[in-house]
C-alpha positions as CSV (number, residue, x, y, z in Angstrom):
1,M,7.0,-22.4,-40.5
2,S,8.2,-20.0,-37.9
3,T,5.9,-17.3,-39.0
4,A,3.0,-19.7,-39.0
5,I,3.6,-21.0,-35.4
6,L,4.3,-17.5,-34.3
7,L,0.7,-16.5,-35.4
8,V,-0.6,-19.6,-33.7
9,R,1.3,-18.8,-30.5
10,I,0.2,-15.3,-30.5
11,L,-3.4,-16.0,-31.2
12,L,-3.6,-18.8,-28.7
13,G,-1.6,-17.1,-25.9
14,L,-3.6,-13.8,-26.1
15,T,-6.9,-15.6,-26.1
16,F,-5.8,-17.4,-22.8
17,I,-4.8,-14.2,-21.2
18,G,-8.2,-12.9,-22.1
19,H,-9.8,-15.9,-20.6
20,G,-7.9,-15.5,-17.5
21,L,-8.7,-11.8,-17.2
22,Q,-12.4,-12.6,-17.7
23,K,-12.1,-14.8,-14.6
24,T,-10.3,-12.5,-12.4
25,T,-11.2,-9.1,-13.4
26,G,-14.4,-9.5,-15.5
27,W,-12.7,-8.0,-18.6
28,F,-13.7,-8.9,-22.1
29,G,-17.3,-9.8,-21.0
30,G,-16.1,-12.0,-18.1
31,N,-17.9,-12.6,-14.8
32,G,-15.0,-11.6,-12.5
33,W,-13.5,-13.2,-9.5
34,N,-16.5,-13.7,-7.3
35,K,-18.7,-15.3,-10.1
36,T,-15.8,-17.4,-11.1
37,V,-15.5,-18.6,-7.7
38,E,-19.2,-19.2,-7.4
39,S,-19.1,-21.2,-10.6
40,F,-16.3,-23.3,-9.2
41,V,-18.5,-23.8,-6.0
42,N,-21.4,-25.0,-8.2
43,M,-19.1,-27.4,-10.1
44,K,-18.2,-28.8,-6.5
45,L,-14.4,-28.0,-7.0
46,K,-12.8,-28.0,-3.7
47,P,-11.4,-25.7,-2.4
48,P,-13.1,-23.5,-5.0
49,K,-11.0,-20.2,-4.6
50,L,-7.9,-22.3,-5.0
51,M,-9.2,-24.1,-8.1
52,A,-10.3,-20.8,-9.5
53,F,-6.9,-19.1,-8.8
54,F,-5.2,-22.4,-10.7
55,A,-7.4,-22.0,-13.4
56,A,-7.0,-18.3,-14.1
57,S,-3.2,-18.4,-13.2
58,S,-2.6,-21.2,-15.7
59,E,-4.6,-19.2,-18.5
60,I,-2.7,-16.0,-17.8
61,V,0.5,-17.4,-17.3
62,G,0.4,-20.1,-20.1
63,G,-1.1,-17.5,-22.4
64,L,1.8,-14.9,-21.6
65,L,4.4,-17.4,-21.9
66,L,3.1,-18.7,-25.1
67,T,2.6,-15.5,-26.7
68,V,6.3,-14.5,-26.2
69,G,7.6,-18.1,-26.8
70,L,9.3,-18.5,-23.5
71,F,9.4,-22.0,-21.9
72,T,6.9,-23.0,-24.7
73,P,6.4,-26.7,-23.7
74,L,5.5,-25.7,-20.3
75,A,3.2,-22.9,-21.5
76,S,1.4,-25.3,-23.6
77,L,1.1,-27.9,-20.8
78,F,-0.7,-25.0,-18.7
79,I,-3.2,-24.6,-21.5
80,I,-3.5,-28.3,-22.0
81,V,-4.1,-29.0,-18.0
82,T,-6.8,-26.1,-18.1
83,M,-8.6,-27.6,-21.1
84,V,-8.5,-31.2,-19.8
85,A,-10.0,-30.0,-16.5
86,A,-12.5,-28.1,-18.7
87,V,-13.4,-31.3,-20.4
88,I,-13.7,-33.3,-17.2
89,T,-15.8,-30.8,-15.1
90,V,-18.0,-29.0,-17.7
91,T,-18.0,-29.9,-21.5
92,G,-17.1,-33.7,-21.6
93,R,-20.5,-34.8,-20.5
94,N,-22.2,-32.7,-23.3
95,G,-20.5,-34.8,-26.1
96,Y,-18.1,-33.2,-28.7
97,W,-20.0,-30.3,-30.6
98,I,-19.7,-27.0,-29.1
99,N,-23.3,-26.0,-30.0
100,N,-24.4,-28.5,-27.4
101,N,-21.6,-26.9,-24.9
102,G,-19.8,-30.0,-25.8
103,A,-15.7,-30.4,-25.9
104,E,-15.1,-29.5,-29.3
105,Y,-13.3,-26.2,-28.3
106,N,-11.3,-27.7,-25.6
107,I,-10.2,-30.6,-27.7
108,L,-9.1,-28.4,-30.6
109,I,-7.1,-26.2,-28.1
110,I,-5.5,-29.3,-26.6
111,T,-4.5,-30.7,-30.0
112,V,-3.1,-27.2,-31.0
113,S,-1.1,-27.0,-27.9
114,I,0.3,-30.5,-28.3
115,A,1.2,-29.6,-31.9
116,I,3.0,-26.5,-30.4
117,I,5.0,-28.8,-28.1
118,I,5.9,-31.1,-31.0
119,I,6.8,-28.3,-33.4
120,G,8.5,-26.0,-31.1
121,P,8.1,-22.4,-30.7
122,G,10.0,-21.4,-33.9
123,I,12.8,-18.8,-34.3
124,Y,10.6,-15.8,-33.5
125,S,10.6,-16.8,-29.7
126,L,12.4,-16.1,-26.6
127,D,13.0,-19.8,-26.3
128,H,15.0,-19.6,-29.7
129,L,16.9,-16.3,-28.6
130,L,17.9,-17.6,-24.9
131,F,18.3,-21.5,-25.5
């Protein structure tokens, strides 16, 4: 079980670090900071720079903490909040399926993050080592 949760934590965590870096730096095919802020302006999120900062920070910090298994419930919560915001602001109005830009991906990530909170980080985690 601990090996399985480790694999899930690492993949989910690294994916979210990547998403945050797409928003901030443009790495991994992302748009970078200016276009991220512009997209937040287009979504009418105010103030857009602060909202973009919170989104990218939640992804990077949550992803990093989840990857190493430190403060795992908090890390999962960062990811859950980010995904709920994505459903509310972008994907929710498009239905469930991702092929219609729906909320499928977001809901799946929310569910996996909730499962990580319930199951715990496993023995291969800093949480297990420190607490």
